[in-house]
N, C-alpha and C positions, 0 to 999 in steps of 0.2 A: 283582691278582696275574696276570701272565704265565701262560698257558696254553701249555706247549709239546708236550702230547702229543696225540696224532694222534686224530681223532672223523670220525664218519659225521655227510654231511649230513642234516641232520631231516628234509627234504623228503624225500630219498631211500627214506632209512631206513623211511618211514611207506609208501611206494608198496612197498616191501618186504613191511610189512606185508598192502597190500590187495591182494600181487598169492597171499599165501598165502589169504586170503579167497576169492580168485577159483579158486584150485585147487579149494576145496571144493565148487565148483558143477562141476567134473569128474571128481569121485570118482565112480566107477559103484556104489559098496555102497552110498551113499546112497539112500533113497527119491526119485523124481523131482522130487515137490514139493519137499522139502527144498533140491535143487541149485537149481532156480528162484529159493527164496528167497536162497541166496549172491548170485544173481546180480543180485538186486535189492539187497543189502547192497551188494555192489561197486562198482555203478553211484551207488548213494547217498551212499557216501562218498568216491567221486570223482569227484561233484557239489561236494560241500561242499570238498571238499580245493581245487579251481580257485576256490570263491567267495569262499573266507578264505584258504587258504595263500599260492596263487598270487597271489592279489591284493596281499596283504601283500606278497609279492617285488617285483611289478610296482610298487606304491607306489614302493618304497625305490628301484628305478630312476627313475620318474617325479618323485620330491624331490631327486634324488642325494644321500642319505644314507646314513647309515651303520648306523643302528641304530633299527628301529622293534620291532615285536610280533615280526618274526622274526628271530632273529640270524644271519646269514650270515658263515663263513667262505671267504673266496675272491670270486670277482667275482660278480653275483648274475644279471648277463647270461646267463653261462654255466651255471650252476645250474638259471638256467629252460628253455634247450637242454636240457638232461638231463633235467628234469623233461618234456618236451614230447615227447622221445623215448622215455622209456620209459613212459609214459602213454600213447603212441599203439600201443604193443606190445602194453600191457594189455588196453587199447577192441578193439584187432582182435580178439586170443586171446578175451574177452569174447564178438564176435560169432562167431567160429568153434564156438567151445563150444555158444551158443545154435542156431546153425544146423543145427551138425554132430552133435551130441551130444542137446540138449534137444529140439527140434523130432522129429526121426526117434523117439526114444523114446515122445513122443506119439502120435504114429502110430501107432506099434505096439499102444497101448493104447486106439486108438478113437478118438483125438482128434484133430483134424482144424485144425488153427489156418491161418487165409486170411492169406497172404501176398503178394499180389499176383496169384494165381490165378485164373481164370476163378470166377466164384461158379456153384454149382449152381443147377438149374432152380427146385427149391425153395426157393431163400434170396433168387432176386433180387427177389422181390415183398416178401419180409419186410425185407430189408435199405433197400429204397427207400422203404416205407414207414416204417421207423425214421429214417431220414434226414428225411425231410418232417416227420414228428409231433414228433422229437425232436430231433433235431440241428440245422435248418437254423437257427432261431430265435437260436440263438447265433454264428451265424458272421456276422465282421465282415471284409470283404474291404476291403483298401484299394490302392487302384492307386497303380503308382510313377510319378506326373507333378507331382509337387510338387517343384519344385528343392531345399527345406526336407528337412533329415533327418529321418524319420519316428524314432518312438522304438518301440525293442523291449524290452519289458518282461523281466523276467531270469526264468530256469527255465520260459518258456510256450512252448507246442511250435503251431510256423507248418508252410504249405506254403507255398513262392515257387513262383511259378506264371507260364508262359508262354503268352499269350494270343494268338489272330488274330482280328479283328473279321469276323465274317461277310458283314458287306457289304461290306468294302473289305481284302478280304484282301491286297492290294497296299501298304495301308498300312504294315504292317511289324509285328514286335509288339508288344506290349503285356507291362509286367508287373505281378505284384501280389501279394500275399502276403495269406494267408486264417487266422487262429487255429485251430487245434485244440484245441475247447473242454473239455479233459480235467478242468480243475477245476468243472466243472457238469455233467456225465456221466463215466459208467465206461469207463475206457479199454478194456476187454476186454467183451464182449458173449456170452451164449452162445445159440446161434441153435439151431433146431429139429432134434433128431438124425434122421439120415436114414440108413437100411438099415441102424442100430445103432450109426452112428455120432455121437459128439460134436462138432459143429462151433462154433471161439468168432473171433471175429474183432476187430480192434482197431479203436477209433473213427479211426484214421488210415484205414484203407481202407474205412469206412463213407464219408468223406467223400471221398476218392479216385473211390469207384466212382459218386459222385454229385455232383462238382465241379461239372461244367458246367451245375447248376441252380445253383449259386452265381453264376454269371456269366452273365448273360443275354445271349445276342449275340453270345457268345465259345465259338470252339472253343478246348478246354486241351487244347496240343500240349506241354506237358511240367511235371511237378509234384517237388518235392525238398522233403523235410522238413529245417527249419531249426529251431535253439534258440540263445539266447545267455545266456551267462552273466555277472552283472557281480558289480560288488567289492561283496560284503556286509559286508566285516571293518572296517564303519568302529567308529571308537572314540571313545570318549566323552572329550572334554578333563578331565584331572583334578585342575582346580582348585576351589576352597574355593568359589567365588562360582555364585549362581544355582539355580537350583529343578533337580535332579538329577532328577527324576520327567519335567518337562517334557525333559531333555535328552536322556534315553530316549526317550519318543515320537518326537524329532526325528529320535534314528538309524535309530527300526524306518522313517519316512518314507525317510530320507536314502539305505536297503538298496535301494529299488525303483528309484532312477535314479543308482546307484555306475557307474562308469566298465565299458565290455566287457574282460571279461576271454577267455573261451572262446565261440567261434562255431563251433557244430559243425553240417554240413553232411554231407548225402548224398553219397556219396563219387563214385556215379555224378553228379554233378553237370556240367554241362559248364563250359567256362573263361569263356564268354560272360556265364553266368549269373551265375557267381561273382562275376566282374568288377562287374557292374553292383547286385549285394548288397553287397557289400565298397563302392561310391563312396555308393551309397545309407544305408548305416549307420555312414561313415565307421571302418571296420575298420583295424586294421593287419595286415600279412601275419602276425606273430609269435600273434594272438589267432584264427586261421584253424585248426579241426582239421577235418580228416576222420573222418566218423561213418557209419553205417550208415541203413539204411533207417527204422530206427526209434531214436528217442531217448529221453529218461526211462525207460532199463529198471527204475528202482526204480517203477514201476508193477506190475512184475511182483509186488511183493508182495499185489496182489488180484487174481493172476491164478485164476481159476475152474477150480474142481475138480468137475468134474461126477460123476465116480469117486469123489468123498469119501466114507468116509475112507480110501478105498485112495489109494495112490502117497505117502503120508506118513507121518511117525511118530504114535502117537498121543499124545495130549498127557500129559503127565506131571503128576500131580496132587502139589501142595506136601505134603511129609508132615506131620503134625500132632506134637509132642510132649509124649508121656502125660504125663510131669511136670504140665506147664502145662495140661493138659486137665482132669487132676485137681484143679489148684488153687484155692480159692476166690478169690482176687484175687493177680495179681502181683506187687504189691508184698509181699505175704507172702512169693512165693518169693523175690523177691529179696533180702528183708531175709537170707534165709537163706545164701541163695548166688548166686555170680556165675553169670551165664546168660549161653550164647553160640549165635545163631542164624546158619544159612548156609544164606543164599537161592542159590538158589529151592527149593532141595532141599527146606528146611522153612519153613513157611508165614508171611510178612510180617503174616499177620491177629493176630500176637500184640504185634505194635509197635501197629496201630491197637486191639488191646483196651487196652494199656498206655494210651493216649491216651483210650479211652472211658470206661473206669472211672475216669480222674482226672478227668475232666470231672462224673461224679456223685457224687462220694466226696466226703462232708462235710469229711474233714479234711483233704482237698487243699486249701493256701493259695496255690500258687504253681505256673504251668506254664511254661518256657524254652523256646524252641527255634530252632533256624536252619533255614530252608527256600532250598535253592537250584533246585530243580525239581521241581516238585508234577506229577502227575496234573492232565489237566484237569477231569479229574470227581473232586476230591479228597474221600476220604471221611477223610483227618488235618486237613484243611481246615476241613471241615465239623466235627466233634469239638472242634477249637479253639475254635469258633463257640458252640458248646455250653457247654465249659467258663467261657465268655467271660459268657455269657448265665446261667447259672449261681451266678455272682459268684466265679468263680476269678480271679485275678489272670495274667492271660494274656498275657508277651511275646513275640512274635515278629520274630525277624530275618527280614526277605527281601531275598534278595539279586535286585535287579531288571537286575541286570547280567549273568545266566546267558545266554547268546549262544543265539539262536534259542528262548527261553523269556521273554524279558521280557513281554512283551503277557501271556501266562498269569498270570504271576508277579503283575505290575499289577493283573491281574483280582480275584486272588484276594487279596493284601493291601487292596484297598477293601473286598469284602466283611466280609474278618473287620475291618477298621476301622470299620464298620458297629455291628459288631456288638458293640463294645465292646474287643476287642484290642488290645493298644498293639501298635503296627508301628514296627518301625528300619529304614529303610531303607540301600540301600548305601551305604559309607564312601567317602568320597572318595579315588582313587588306588588303591584295593585292593579284589578280591572275595573276598569271605567264602564260601569253600568247604568247611568244617567241617560235620558230619553229626551234630550232638549233641542233646539234652535234656537238661532237670532239671525233676523235679518236686520241688516240696517240699509235705511230708506231717507234721502232728501227731500223733504216735505215741500209744497209750495208757500210758506213761509221760509226757504233758504236754510232752515234748522236738520239737523240729523236727529231722527226717530226711531226707536227698535221698537220692533214686532219678534215677539216671543213665541214660542210652541213648547210647551214642557207636559212630557206624557208618563203614565204610568206602565206604557207597553212601547216593543220596535217599531221602528221605523220599516215595517213589513207589510206590504199590503196584501200577502195572502195569509199570516195568521190574523190582521186585523178582520179577518171574516170568521174567524174561529173562537178566537181568543175576547173577552169582554175586557174592555181595557177604557181608560179616560185619556183624554187630552184637552188642553187648554190654552188656546191662545188670547194673548192678553200683549195692552200695548202700556202696559204700567211701567213708569219710569223705574221705580225702584227694582223689579223685579229684571227688568232689562238691563240694568247697570249692574245688578248683583251675577247675572248671566255671561256677560261678559268678563267679568272675574272668573268666574269660573272655565271658562276658556283660556281665558291670559294664562292660568295656571298650569292647565294642561298643556299648554305651547310652551311656557317657559320656567314653569314652577315656581313662578313668583307667588308667594305665600300670600294670600288675597284678605283682604281687610274682613274684619267681624261680618257677618251677615246680619238683615235685621228683617228680611224677608224669606229668602230660601231658608232652607236645614238642608246642609249639604255634610255627606258623609265623610268624614276624616277631618271635618271644620267645624264640630259642634253638633251635629245631626244627634247622636245619641243621647248626648247632655241635654239638648231641646225638648226629645221625648220623655226624659224621665226629669223635665221640669213641668211639665203637659200635667202629667201622670199626679207630680205631686201637688199643686193647682188643684187638680179635682180632688184629691185629698182634704184641703186646708177648705176648701168649697165644703163637703159635706161637713166635718167640723164643726164649721159657723152655720149650717143647717142650712146652706144655700142649695140649689140644683146640681148633681154631680152625678156624671155618668158617661161611662168611654165604651163606646164603639168602636171598634177596629178589624177591617177587613184586608186580608191579608192572604199569601200564597203561604207563609210558613213562618212559624215563629219558636225560636230556639236560642237565642240571645240570652243569656243567664240574668245578667242585670237587669235586663228588660224585664224577665219574667218575676224575679224577684219584687221588681218596683208593681208589677200589678197585683203579687202576692200582698203586698202593704198594703197597696190600694183596700184589696178586698178586704182585707182584717180591720181595715178600718170604718166598713160598710158602704164604698163606693160601689155601685151596682156596676157588670162591666159584660158584655157582650163580643166575644170574639167570633170573627166568621172567617176561621182558616181553611183553605182546602186542602194545603199538604199537610205537612209536617206539624204538629204542634207539641212540644215538648214540657207545654203548662198542665198541670193536671187541675180539672174541675172539680166544684161541688166539694171539696175535703173541709170536712168540719174543722175548724179553726187554721185553716190556711187560704181557702180558697170559695168560701159558700158562696159568695155573690157574683161568682163568675158561670158561667157558661160556654160551652166552645159547639160551636156547630161549622158542619160541612156540608157546603150544596153543591154535587156534579149532578151537570145535567149534560144537553147538547152541547153548547158551548162551553168552552175550561174557562171559568173563573179566576182572573189575571190584575185586576185592579187592585190597587194598594190604597182605602178610603181609610181616614182615620179621621173620628169625631168627637171634641171633646164639648158636653154641655157645659163648662165654665161657668158656673154661678145664673147660667141663664143668657149669657151674651154666647151664644153657639161659635166654634170655630170646627171647622173641617179643611182638611191637608189632603192631598194626592201626593203618593210617593212612588217613585221607582223602585224604590227597598224593601225590601220583606227585612222581619226582624230573626232576620240568620246572623250567626257570628261573619260569615262572607262578607255581606249585606254592609254591615255595621262597622268591621273593623278591618277589611281588608279592598274595598272599592270605593269608587270615589260615587257619589248616588245622590239625588235631587229631590229632595220634595219641598211641596209649594202650597200658600194656603190660598184659599178660595174666599176671594175677598167681597164678589158680588154677593147679595141677598138670595137674589132670585136662584142663581148657581146652587148655591148651599142647601135652598129649601128643594130642588130638585135631585142634589146626591142625598138628601138626607129621604127623601120617598124611596129611590132607589135601595137603600139601603132597607127601609120598614118594609119594600115588597119584598125582599130576600130571606129577610128572618122570619116572615109570616108564610112562606110556604110552606105546605102543606103534603107537596106530595115528592120533593127533589132534597130538601132538607133534613137532616140528619143531627141530633145530638151527638156530642162523643163523649161518653162518661170515661170516669176517673181510669178505666182498665182498656180506653182506646178502643172501644166497639160502641159500632154506628147504631146508634138508636133512633127507631121512628121517631119524628118530633106531634108529640101528643095535642091536639088543642082541640078542646071541646067545641062542638054544635060548629066549628070552622067552614066556613064554606071553599072548596078545595080550591087551592090558587098554583098555580105553576109560576115563580116569577119570571122565569126566563121566556114566558109567552106571554107575562101580564105588563113586564116593562116597557116592548113595543106599545101598545095600548096607551100605558100613560104617558111616554112622550109623545105621540102624537098628541094626545089631549091636553097636552100641557104646550106643545107650542101653539094648541089652536084656544088656548088661554083659557083655559079649565081649569079648577083648582086644584091645586095639588091633593094627592092622596093624604 
């Protein structure tokens, strides 16, 4: 199918999202350490963007190909130039926010961050002692005298140093680089307070202050921070032969030696030094990016707060659900009615309890689950190990191709397998991104009953405290039967029968979504109520965008709540006049996928593990599922309405990808992530929905 409609470039749309994250760091209404956290998020996001997405574009140019992981409309070289311009401007803004807002506000609160200024007398000895006793042993100076190119690992921090031999200053300069061992030592260290003020120093500054001790016999003439990002977008060949696990392990090693993508250097570095480094490390001009005095600002995640708990939001404790607290067992409640949990507002503990109870329940026959991203110390995986040791038939599909979680997933898969869990590894050519579990249990009637759990988010108790997601428990027989088909396919590749309840990617999900949009078009043309509200993390797939354009041209009103990439252009005359795109960025990362179709007044709501991205709809196993219980549909609709009514953190994304404040005349200030817990409490108490 030839696409004739216009689309936003995926990478530039993503940068628009990261700009929205950066704007939170500049919001003076937020506590100081919340803003520092957003700077860390911005930096971490941008770093991964270059290591993966920009690397994919560069590979496309290197291979002279026209189709890799990144699908590009137009000239990839031109797109790379646009990316470089936008990213540099954002990076400079990040530096200004840190220097002009964050640092002065720290000082206003009595917290001094050393950034090159002379140390107080009280700190001279303390810093020198720390350097000699803790830091020096980790330093590995490398002199640039070898004609071969030394290898600079990805993401590591270094100083490029110009030296002069004290015994032979006439011999000219010697050049070297030395590591900043932030993997071994804290990036930030709290020093002794002086006159009621708190002092913090970076590992970088500790080394700068004592650098001559690492280069005996030399004077340090100048010193600049540098960092290299390498290509970490290594892809596994999708053939059926060979050992997939060995390929994964090989891929993890390959990431360490990928080609250079971005070389960040201190903007005060002189041209001679930059030229020497470029030649030494074999860098191209396009890979050189001016930075600040400090790189890896994502280390701000661990920026110490000597005044804690001041200067940050108090930690919100997830709510318990009274109905489930009173339940003797969860399966008893699930047998009676569907249950919906909304994370992180409601605790993820009930998911852990679901598996813990199953592990010791003598009537449980089998447990099946898909795992995409596990916590490093996974309580859920330990529960599955216990279940296997208790004689349950436990089958776990482990996706070992989950980017940057491969090693952790392999580790847990091995541990579970040793305990007797049946492990099914990744399928060739496709990722399994579905978040599903199925417990089969023999009831008091002697019959087998299924209890299903389906979610928009991972089985990860850590991310469940910071990602907004939804999870459904249900004893619906049709859903349980179809989940069993999905698990059978994952194990044996047996083609499933057509699905009547679930929407499964690779087995009609995309066609189902297209059909639901077509149905809204028909309702509108017939004069019946028609409206679409879609909440997801990314919208890229062109067939889906084209269909939304068609619905808009037919007059259907569409609200899109898309946190990240959105390649659809909203509000364009004759194309998308009835479509609005919104972006909500706040304390919690919006991660749930909720899809509402008015359907002529017979409203339908679905939850899904899938975004409308190429990879999700075309190269993954995903599961979407209907919400049949009317009260749960009302609850999800109310949550969507609260998010779309947010006057503080919601932004409208215009046709130029600019995040615009949402103007609502005479609106009472509303922050959805603060209003949702109040709504859930009132709803549980039986109050009327909003």
